[in-house]
mmCIF file of the N, C-alpha and C atoms, coordinates in Angstrom:
data_MODEL
# 
_entry.id   MODEL 
# 
loop_
_atom_site.group_PDB 
_atom_site.id 
_atom_site.type_symbol 
_atom_site.label_atom_id 
_atom_site.label_alt_id 
_atom_site.label_comp_id 
_atom_site.label_asym_id 
_atom_site.label_entity_id 
_atom_site.label_seq_id 
_atom_site.pdbx_PDB_ins_code 
_atom_site.Cartn_x 
_atom_site.Cartn_y 
_atom_site.Cartn_z 
_atom_site.occupancy 
_atom_site.B_iso_or_equiv 
_atom_site.pdbx_formal_charge 
_atom_site.auth_seq_id 
_atom_site.auth_comp_id 
_atom_site.auth_asym_id 
_atom_site.auth_atom_id 
_atom_site.pdbx_PDB_model_num 
ATOM 1   N N  . MET A 1 1  ? 118.237 81.033 179.453 1.00 0.00 ? 1  MET A N  1 
ATOM 2   C CA . MET A 1 1  ? 116.987 80.382 179.121 1.00 0.00 ? 1  MET A CA 1 
ATOM 3   C C  . MET A 1 1  ? 116.542 79.514 180.291 1.00 0.00 ? 1  MET A C  1 
ATOM 4   N N  . ALA A 1 2  ? 115.277 79.507 180.558 1.00 0.00 ? 2  ALA A N  1 
ATOM 5   C CA . ALA A 1 2  ? 114.722 78.750 181.680 1.00 0.00 ? 2  ALA A CA 1 
ATOM 6   C C  . ALA A 1 2  ? 114.795 77.247 181.417 1.00 0.00 ? 2  ALA A C  1 
ATOM 7   N N  . ASN A 1 3  ? 114.884 76.488 182.495 1.00 0.00 ? 3  ASN A N  1 
ATOM 8   C CA . ASN A 1 3  ? 114.895 75.035 182.397 1.00 0.00 ? 3  ASN A CA 1 
ATOM 9   C C  . ASN A 1 3  ? 113.469 74.550 182.120 1.00 0.00 ? 3  ASN A C  1 
ATOM 10  N N  . LEU A 1 4  ? 113.250 73.947 180.961 1.00 0.00 ? 4  LEU A N  1 
ATOM 11  C CA . LEU A 1 4  ? 111.915 73.500 180.564 1.00 0.00 ? 4  LEU A CA 1 
ATOM 12  C C  . LEU A 1 4  ? 111.619 72.058 180.977 1.00 0.00 ? 4  LEU A C  1 
ATOM 13  N N  . LYS A 1 5  ? 112.591 71.370 181.589 1.00 0.00 ? 5  LYS A N  1 
ATOM 14  C CA . LYS A 1 5  ? 112.411 69.966 181.951 1.00 0.00 ? 5  LYS A CA 1 
ATOM 15  C C  . LYS A 1 5  ? 111.203 69.744 182.866 1.00 0.00 ? 5  LYS A C  1 
ATOM 16  N N  . PRO A 1 6  ? 111.037 70.519 183.961 1.00 0.00 ? 6  PRO A N  1 
ATOM 17  C CA . PRO A 1 6  ? 109.850 70.283 184.802 1.00 0.00 ? 6  PRO A CA 1 
ATOM 18  C C  . PRO A 1 6  ? 108.539 70.481 184.033 1.00 0.00 ? 6  PRO A C  1 
ATOM 19  N N  . TYR A 1 7  ? 108.508 71.466 183.154 1.00 0.00 ? 7  TYR A N  1 
ATOM 20  C CA . TYR A 1 7  ? 107.297 71.724 182.373 1.00 0.00 ? 7  TYR A CA 1 
ATOM 21  C C  . TYR A 1 7  ? 107.007 70.564 181.427 1.00 0.00 ? 7  TYR A C  1 
ATOM 22  N N  . THR A 1 8  ? 108.023 70.072 180.735 1.00 0.00 ? 8  THR A N  1 
ATOM 23  C CA . THR A 1 8  ? 107.803 68.961 179.805 1.00 0.00 ? 8  THR A CA 1 
ATOM 24  C C  . THR A 1 8  ? 107.402 67.693 180.553 1.00 0.00 ? 8  THR A C  1 
ATOM 25  N N  . ASP A 1 9  ? 107.940 67.500 181.760 1.00 0.00 ? 9  ASP A N  1 
ATOM 26  C CA . ASP A 1 9  ? 107.533 66.343 182.569 1.00 0.00 ? 9  ASP A CA 1 
ATOM 27  C C  . ASP A 1 9  ? 106.062 66.439 182.954 1.00 0.00 ? 9  ASP A C  1 
ATOM 28  N N  . GLN A 1 10 ? 105.612 67.620 183.320 1.00 0.00 ? 10 GLN A N  1 
ATOM 29  C CA . GLN A 1 10 ? 104.207 67.806 183.689 1.00 0.00 ? 10 GLN A CA 1 
ATOM 30  C C  . GLN A 1 10 ? 103.292 67.568 182.495 1.00 0.00 ? 10 GLN A C  1 
ATOM 31  N N  . VAL A 1 11 ? 103.697 68.034 181.332 1.00 0.00 ? 11 VAL A N  1 
ATOM 32  C CA . VAL A 1 11 ? 102.905 67.817 180.121 1.00 0.00 ? 11 VAL A CA 1 
ATOM 33  C C  . VAL A 1 11 ? 102.857 66.324 179.796 1.00 0.00 ? 11 VAL A C  1 
ATOM 34  N N  . SER A 1 12 ? 103.987 65.653 179.925 1.00 0.00 ? 12 SER A N  1 
ATOM 35  C CA . SER A 1 12 ? 104.045 64.214 179.668 1.00 0.00 ? 12 SER A CA 1 
ATOM 36  C C  . SER A 1 12 ? 103.134 63.443 180.627 1.00 0.00 ? 12 SER A C  1 
ATOM 37  N N  . ASP A 1 13 ? 103.150 63.821 181.907 1.00 0.00 ? 13 ASP A N  1 
ATOM 38  C CA . ASP A 1 13 ? 102.293 63.160 182.896 1.00 0.00 ? 13 ASP A CA 1 
ATOM 39  C C  . ASP A 1 13 ? 100.815 63.389 182.582 1.00 0.00 ? 13 ASP A C  1 
ATOM 40  N N  . ALA A 1 14 ? 100.465 64.613 182.227 1.00 0.00 ? 14 ALA A N  1 
ATOM 41  C CA . ALA A 1 14 ? 99.068  64.932 181.898 1.00 0.00 ? 14 ALA A CA 1 
ATOM 42  C C  . ALA A 1 14 ? 98.623  64.166 180.657 1.00 0.00 ? 14 ALA A C  1 
ATOM 43  N N  . TYR A 1 15 ? 99.487  64.077 179.665 1.00 0.00 ? 15 TYR A N  1 
ATOM 44  C CA . TYR A 1 15 ? 99.163  63.352 178.435 1.00 0.00 ? 15 TYR A CA 1 
ATOM 45  C C  . TYR A 1 15 ? 98.926  61.866 178.743 1.00 0.00 ? 15 TYR A C  1 
ATOM 46  N N  . ALA A 1 16 ? 99.787  61.278 179.561 1.00 0.00 ? 16 ALA A N  1 
ATOM 47  C CA . ALA A 1 16 ? 99.624  59.863 179.922 1.00 0.00 ? 16 ALA A CA 1 
ATOM 48  C C  . ALA A 1 16 ? 98.316  59.640 180.670 1.00 0.00 ? 16 ALA A C  1 
ATOM 49  N N  . ARG A 1 17 ? 97.958  60.573 181.521 1.00 0.00 ? 17 ARG A N  1 
ATOM 50  C CA . ARG A 1 17 ? 96.714  60.416 182.292 1.00 0.00 ? 17 ARG A CA 1 
ATOM 51  C C  . ARG A 1 17 ? 95.494  60.537 181.387 1.00 0.00 ? 17 ARG A C  1 
ATOM 52  N N  . LEU A 1 18 ? 95.530  61.493 180.462 1.00 0.00 ? 18 LEU A N  1 
ATOM 53  C CA . LEU A 1 18 ? 94.377  61.715 179.588 1.00 0.00 ? 18 LEU A CA 1 
ATOM 54  C C  . LEU A 1 18 ? 94.212  60.629 178.532 1.00 0.00 ? 18 LEU A C  1 
ATOM 55  N N  . THR A 1 19 ? 95.309  60.141 177.977 1.00 0.00 ? 19 THR A N  1 
ATOM 56  C CA . THR A 1 19 ? 95.205  59.191 176.869 1.00 0.00 ? 19 THR A CA 1 
ATOM 57  C C  . THR A 1 19 ? 95.127  57.734 177.315 1.00 0.00 ? 19 THR A C  1 
ATOM 58  N N  . THR A 1 20 ? 95.775  57.390 178.423 1.00 0.00 ? 20 THR A N  1 
ATOM 59  C CA . THR A 1 20 ? 95.799  55.987 178.834 1.00 0.00 ? 20 THR A CA 1 
ATOM 60  C C  . THR A 1 20 ? 95.224  55.752 180.218 1.00 0.00 ? 20 THR A C  1 
ATOM 61  N N  . GLY A 1 21 ? 94.898  56.814 180.938 1.00 0.00 ? 21 GLY A N  1 
ATOM 62  C CA . GLY A 1 21 ? 94.357  56.666 182.280 1.00 0.00 ? 21 GLY A CA 1 
ATOM 63  C C  . GLY A 1 21 ? 95.393  56.308 183.324 1.00 0.00 ? 21 GLY A C  1 
ATOM 64  N N  . MET A 1 22 ? 96.665  56.503 183.012 1.00 0.00 ? 22 MET A N  1 
ATOM 65  C CA . MET A 1 22 ? 97.729  56.163 183.949 1.00 0.00 ? 22 MET A CA 1 
ATOM 66  C C  . MET A 1 22 ? 97.993  57.316 184.911 1.00 0.00 ? 22 MET A C  1 
ATOM 67  N N  . ARG A 1 23 ? 98.240  56.969 186.166 1.00 0.00 ? 23 ARG A N  1 
ATOM 68  C CA . ARG A 1 23 ? 98.650  57.959 187.162 1.00 0.00 ? 23 ARG A CA 1 
ATOM 69  C C  . ARG A 1 23 ? 100.165 57.952 187.246 1.00 0.00 ? 23 ARG A C  1 
ATOM 70  N N  . THR A 1 24 ? 100.743 59.087 187.582 1.00 0.00 ? 24 THR A N  1 
ATOM 71  C CA . THR A 1 24 ? 102.190 59.206 187.689 1.00 0.00 ? 24 THR A CA 1 
ATOM 72  C C  . THR A 1 24 ? 102.563 59.692 189.082 1.00 0.00 ? 24 THR A C  1 
ATOM 73  N N  . LEU A 1 25 ? 103.489 58.987 189.699 1.00 0.00 ? 25 LEU A N  1 
ATOM 74  C CA . LEU A 1 25 ? 104.046 59.396 190.985 1.00 0.00 ? 25 LEU A CA 1 
ATOM 75  C C  . LEU A 1 25 ? 105.495 59.790 190.768 1.00 0.00 ? 25 LEU A C  1 
ATOM 76  N N  . ARG A 1 26 ? 105.936 60.827 191.461 1.00 0.00 ? 26 ARG A N  1 
ATOM 77  C CA . ARG A 1 26 ? 107.322 61.274 191.374 1.00 0.00 ? 26 ARG A CA 1 
ATOM 78  C C  . ARG A 1 26 ? 107.901 61.424 192.769 1.00 0.00 ? 26 ARG A C  1 
ATOM 79  N N  . CYS A 1 27 ? 109.193 61.240 192.855 1.00 0.00 ? 27 CYS A N  1 
ATOM 80  C CA . CYS A 1 27 ? 109.899 61.470 194.112 1.00 0.00 ? 27 CYS A CA 1 
ATOM 81  C C  . CYS A 1 27 ? 109.964 62.981 194.355 1.00 0.00 ? 27 CYS A C  1 
ATOM 82  N N  . PRO A 1 28 ? 109.691 63.440 195.592 1.00 0.00 ? 28 PRO A N  1 
ATOM 83  C CA . PRO A 1 28 ? 109.716 64.873 195.867 1.00 0.00 ? 28 PRO A CA 1 
ATOM 84  C C  . PRO A 1 28 ? 111.120 65.454 196.043 1.00 0.00 ? 28 PRO A C  1 
ATOM 85  N N  . VAL A 1 29 ? 112.160 64.622 196.038 1.00 0.00 ? 29 VAL A N  1 
ATOM 86  C CA . VAL A 1 29 ? 113.529 65.113 196.222 1.00 0.00 ? 29 VAL A CA 1 
ATOM 87  C C  . VAL A 1 29 ? 113.998 65.785 194.933 1.00 0.00 ? 29 VAL A C  1 
ATOM 88  N N  . PRO A 1 30 ? 114.468 67.036 195.017 1.00 0.00 ? 30 PRO A N  1 
ATOM 89  C CA . PRO A 1 30 ? 114.953 67.721 193.810 1.00 0.00 ? 30 PRO A CA 1 
ATOM 90  C C  . PRO A 1 30 ? 116.094 66.936 193.152 1.00 0.00 ? 30 PRO A C  1 
ATOM 91  N N  . GLY A 1 31 ? 116.019 66.800 191.858 1.00 0.00 ? 31 GLY A N  1 
ATOM 92  C CA . GLY A 1 31 ? 117.046 66.093 191.105 1.00 0.00 ? 31 GLY A CA 1 
ATOM 93  C C  . GLY A 1 31 ? 116.809 64.602 190.949 1.00 0.00 ? 31 GLY A C  1 
ATOM 94  N N  . CYS A 1 32 ? 115.903 64.031 191.710 1.00 0.00 ? 32 CYS A N  1 
ATOM 95  C CA . CYS A 1 32 ? 115.600 62.607 191.583 1.00 0.00 ? 32 CYS A CA 1 
ATOM 96  C C  . CYS A 1 32 ? 114.672 62.422 190.388 1.00 0.00 ? 32 CYS A C  1 
ATOM 97  N N  . THR A 1 33 ? 115.004 61.481 189.537 1.00 0.00 ? 33 THR A N  1 
ATOM 98  C CA . THR A 1 33 ? 114.238 61.284 188.303 1.00 0.00 ? 33 THR A CA 1 
ATOM 99  C C  . THR A 1 33 ? 113.258 60.113 188.384 1.00 0.00 ? 33 THR A C  1 
ATOM 100 N N  . LEU A 1 34 ? 113.033 59.581 189.577 1.00 0.00 ? 34 LEU A N  1 
ATOM 101 C CA . LEU A 1 34 ? 112.103 58.458 189.713 1.00 0.00 ? 34 LEU A CA 1 
ATOM 102 C C  . LEU A 1 34 ? 110.706 58.856 189.264 1.00 0.00 ? 34 LEU A C  1 
ATOM 103 N N  . ARG A 1 35 ? 110.120 58.011 188.418 1.00 0.00 ? 35 ARG A N  1 
ATOM 104 C CA . ARG A 1 35 ? 108.740 58.208 187.978 1.00 0.00 ? 35 ARG A CA 1 
ATOM 105 C C  . ARG A 1 35 ? 108.083 56.831 187.924 1.00 0.00 ? 35 ARG A C  1 
ATOM 106 N N  . ILE A 1 36 ? 106.950 56.710 188.593 1.00 0.00 ? 36 ILE A N  1 
ATOM 107 C CA . ILE A 1 36 ? 106.189 55.460 188.590 1.00 0.00 ? 36 ILE A CA 1 
ATOM 108 C C  . ILE A 1 36 ? 104.844 55.757 187.944 1.00 0.00 ? 36 ILE A C  1 
ATOM 109 N N  . ARG A 1 37 ? 104.555 55.061 186.852 1.00 0.00 ? 37 ARG A N  1 
ATOM 110 C CA . ARG A 1 37 ? 103.253 55.198 186.187 1.00 0.00 ? 37 ARG A CA 1 
ATOM 111 C C  . ARG A 1 37 ? 102.491 53.894 186.360 1.00 0.00 ? 37 ARG A C  1 
ATOM 112 N N  . TYR A 1 38 ? 101.219 54.027 186.698 1.00 0.00 ? 38 TYR A N  1 
ATOM 113 C CA . TYR A 1 38 ? 100.411 52.831 186.930 1.00 0.00 ? 38 TYR A CA 1 
ATOM 114 C C  . TYR A 1 38 ? 98.945  53.119 186.667 1.00 0.00 ? 38 TYR A C  1 
ATOM 115 N N  . ARG A 1 39 ? 98.191  52.037 186.521 1.00 0.00 ? 39 ARG A N  1 
ATOM 116 C CA . ARG A 1 39 ? 96.731  52.125 186.412 1.00 0.00 ? 39 ARG A CA 1 
ATOM 117 C C  . ARG A 1 39 ? 96.145  50.783 186.825 1.00 0.00 ? 39 ARG A C  1 
ATOM 118 N N  . HIS A 1 40 ? 94.895  50.816 187.201 1.00 0.00 ? 40 HIS A N  1 
ATOM 119 C CA . HIS A 1 40 ? 94.156  49.603 187.568 1.00 0.00 ? 40 HIS A CA 1 
ATOM 120 C C  . HIS A 1 40 ? 94.871  48.781 188.643 1.00 0.00 ? 40 HIS A C  1 
ATOM 121 N N  . VAL A 1 41 ? 95.188  49.406 189.767 1.00 0.00 ? 41 VAL A N  1 
ATOM 122 C CA . VAL A 1 41 ? 95.789  48.672 190.878 1.00 0.00 ? 41 VAL A CA 1 
ATOM 123 C C  . VAL A 1 41 ? 94.841  48.730 192.077 1.00 0.00 ? 41 VAL A C  1 
ATOM 124 N N  . THR A 1 42 ? 95.041  47.820 192.997 1.00 0.00 ? 42 THR A N  1 
ATOM 125 C CA . THR A 1 42 ? 94.225  47.790 194.210 1.00 0.00 ? 42 THR A CA 1 
ATOM 126 C C  . THR A 1 42 ? 94.617  48.958 195.116 1.00 0.00 ? 42 THR A C  1 
ATOM 127 N N  . PRO A 1 43 ? 93.751  49.329 196.042 1.00 0.00 ? 43 PRO A N  1 
ATOM 128 C CA . PRO A 1 43 ? 94.105  50.404 196.982 1.00 0.00 ? 43 PRO A CA 1 
ATOM 129 C C  . PRO A 1 43 ? 95.371  50.100 197.793 1.00 0.00 ? 43 PRO A C  1 
ATOM 130 N N  . ASP A 1 44 ? 95.579  48.831 198.141 1.00 0.00 ? 44 ASP A N  1 
ATOM 131 C CA . ASP A 1 44 ? 96.794  48.467 198.880 1.00 0.00 ? 44 ASP A CA 1 
ATOM 132 C C  . ASP A 1 44 ? 98.041  48.673 198.026 1.00 0.00 ? 44 ASP A C  1 
ATOM 133 N N  . GLU A 1 45 ? 97.973  48.272 196.772 1.00 0.00 ? 45 GLU A N  1 
ATOM 134 C CA . GLU A 1 45 ? 99.108  48.461 195.865 1.00 0.00 ? 45 GLU A CA 1 
ATOM 135 C C  . GLU A 1 45 ? 99.347  49.946 195.608 1.00 0.00 ? 45 GLU A C  1 
ATOM 136 N N  . ASP A 1 46 ? 98.280  50.719 195.513 1.00 0.00 ? 46 ASP A N  1 
ATOM 137 C CA . ASP A 1 46 ? 98.409  52.167 195.345 1.00 0.00 ? 46 ASP A CA 1 
ATOM 138 C C  . ASP A 1 46 ? 99.165  52.768 196.527 1.00 0.00 ? 46 ASP A C  1 
ATOM 139 N N  . SER A 1 47 ? 98.806  52.383 197.725 1.00 0.00 ? 47 SER A N  1 
ATOM 140 C CA . SER A 1 47 ? 99.487  52.887 198.925 1.00 0.00 ? 47 SER A CA 1 
ATOM 141 C C  . SER A 1 47 ? 100.957 52.494 198.937 1.00 0.00 ? 47 SER A C  1 
ATOM 142 N N  . ARG A 1 48 ? 101.252 51.264 198.528 1.00 0.00 ? 48 ARG A N  1 
ATOM 143 C CA . ARG A 1 48 ? 102.638 50.797 198.490 1.00 0.00 ? 48 ARG A CA 1 
ATOM 144 C C  . ARG A 1 48 ? 103.462 51.599 197.489 1.00 0.00 ? 48 ARG A C  1 
ATOM 145 N N  . LEU A 1 49 ? 102.901 51.876 196.314 1.00 0.00 ? 49 LEU A N  1 
ATOM 146 C CA . LEU A 1 49 ? 103.615 52.645 195.298 1.00 0.00 ? 49 LEU A CA 1 
ATOM 147 C C  . LEU A 1 49 ? 103.841 54.089 195.735 1.00 0.00 ? 49 LEU A C  1 
ATOM 148 N N  . VAL A 1 50 ? 102.850 54.682 196.386 1.00 0.00 ? 50 VAL A N  1 
ATOM 149 C CA . VAL A 1 50 ? 103.005 56.051 196.892 1.00 0.00 ? 50 VAL A CA 1 
ATOM 150 C C  . VAL A 1 50 ? 104.123 56.097 197.929 1.00 0.00 ? 50 VAL A C  1 
ATOM 151 N N  . ALA A 1 51 ? 104.140 55.123 198.837 1.00 0.00 ? 51 ALA A N  1 
ATOM 152 C CA . ALA A 1 51 ? 105.187 55.080 199.864 1.00 0.00 ? 51 ALA A CA 1 
ATOM 153 C C  . ALA A 1 51 ? 106.563 54.903 199.226 1.00 0.00 ? 51 ALA A C  1 
ATOM 154 N N  . LEU A 1 52 ? 106.666 54.055 198.220 1.00 0.00 ? 52 LEU A N  1 
ATOM 155 C CA . LEU A 1 52 ? 107.938 53.842 197.537 1.00 0.00 ? 52 LEU A CA 1 
ATOM 156 C C  . LEU A 1 52 ? 108.420 55.117 196.851 1.00 0.00 ? 52 LEU A C  1 
ATOM 157 N N  . ALA A 1 53 ? 107.534 55.803 196.171 1.00 0.00 ? 53 ALA A N  1 
ATOM 158 C CA . ALA A 1 53 ? 107.921 57.018 195.451 1.00 0.00 ? 53 ALA A CA 1 
ATOM 159 C C  . ALA A 1 53 ? 108.338 58.132 196.401 1.00 0.00 ? 53 ALA A C  1 
ATOM 160 N N  . HIS A 1 54 ? 107.679 58.227 197.540 1.00 0.00 ? 54 HIS A N  1 
ATOM 161 C CA . HIS A 1 54 ? 107.952 59.344 198.449 1.00 0.00 ? 54 HIS A CA 1 
ATOM 162 C C  . HIS A 1 54 ? 109.080 59.077 199.437 1.00 0.00 ? 54 HIS A C  1 
ATOM 163 N N  . ASP A 1 55 ? 109.534 57.836 199.560 1.00 0.00 ? 55 ASP A N  1 
ATOM 164 C CA . ASP A 1 55 ? 110.648 57.510 200.456 1.00 0.00 ? 55 ASP A CA 1 
ATOM 165 C C  . ASP A 1 55 ? 111.914 57.375 199.615 1.00 0.00 ? 55 ASP A C  1 
ATOM 166 N N  . HIS A 1 56 ? 112.667 58.454 199.522 1.00 0.00 ? 56 HIS A N  1 
ATOM 167 C CA . HIS A 1 56 ? 113.839 58.503 198.643 1.00 0.00 ? 56 HIS A CA 1 
ATOM 168 C C  . HIS A 1 56 ? 114.895 57.468 199.032 1.00 0.00 ? 56 HIS A C  1 
ATOM 169 N N  . THR A 1 57 ? 114.965 57.101 200.302 1.00 0.00 ? 57 THR A N  1 
ATOM 170 C CA . THR A 1 57 ? 115.981 56.132 200.728 1.00 0.00 ? 57 THR A CA 1 
ATOM 171 C C  . THR A 1 57 ? 115.713 54.739 200.169 1.00 0.00 ? 57 THR A C  1 
ATOM 172 N N  . ARG A 1 58 ? 114.494 54.459 199.762 1.00 0.00 ? 58 ARG A N  1 
ATOM 173 C CA . ARG A 1 58 ? 114.158 53.132 199.232 1.00 0.00 ? 58 ARG A CA 1 
ATOM 174 C C  . ARG A 1 58 ? 114.479 52.978 197.753 1.00 0.00 ? 58 ARG A C  1 
ATOM 175 N N  . HIS A 1 59 ? 114.713 54.072 197.051 1.00 0.00 ? 59 HIS A N  1 
ATOM 176 C CA . HIS A 1 59 ? 114.996 53.950 195.621 1.00 0.00 ? 59 HIS A CA 1 
ATOM 177 C C  . HIS A 1 59 ? 116.211 54.745 195.165 1.00 0.00 ? 59 HIS A C  1 
ATOM 178 N N  . ASP A 1 60 ? 116.968 55.312 196.085 1.00 0.00 ? 60 ASP A N  1 
ATOM 179 C CA . ASP A 1 60 ? 118.157 56.076 195.722 1.00 0.00 ? 60 ASP A CA 1 
ATOM 180 C C  . ASP A 1 60 ? 119.215 55.127 195.163 1.00 0.00 ? 60 ASP A C  1 
ATOM 181 N N  . ASN A 1 61 ? 119.763 55.444 193.989 1.00 0.00 ? 61 ASN A N  1 
ATOM 182 C CA . ASN A 1 61 ? 120.758 54.589 193.344 1.00 0.00 ? 61 ASN A CA 1 
ATOM 183 C C  . ASN A 1 61 ? 122.169 54.827 193.860 1.00 0.00 ? 61 ASN A C  1 
ATOM 184 N N  . ARG A 1 62 ? 122.410 55.960 194.475 1.00 0.00 ? 62 ARG A N  1 
ATOM 185 C CA . ARG A 1 62 ? 123.757 56.286 194.949 1.00 0.00 ? 62 ARG A CA 1 
ATOM 186 C C  . ARG A 1 62 ? 124.080 55.495 196.204 1.00 0.00 ? 62 ARG A C  1 
ATOM 187 N N  . LYS A 1 63 ? 125.255 54.911 196.222 1.00 0.00 ? 63 LYS A N  1 
ATOM 188 C CA . LYS A 1 63 ? 125.691 54.134 197.397 1.00 0.00 ? 63 LYS A CA 1 
ATOM 189 C C  . LYS A 1 63 ? 126.839 54.834 198.080 1.00 0.00 ? 63 LYS A C  1 
# 
C-alpha cells in the first residue's frame, strides 16, 4: 500500500489555508517533519520564517 502521509499533509495544508488563511512552510529535507503555519505577518517576518524552514541545519533536532 502506498504511503498516504504526504497526501494527507497536503490536504491538511490546503484546508488550513482555505479555512483560516494560514500559510504553511515545510522543510524540503525528506523525513523532516518541520511545519510552520502563519498568517498576518510582515514581509520581513515572512522572509525570516521561509529561511528558517528551508535551512535544515537551523532546526534539526539530532545532535
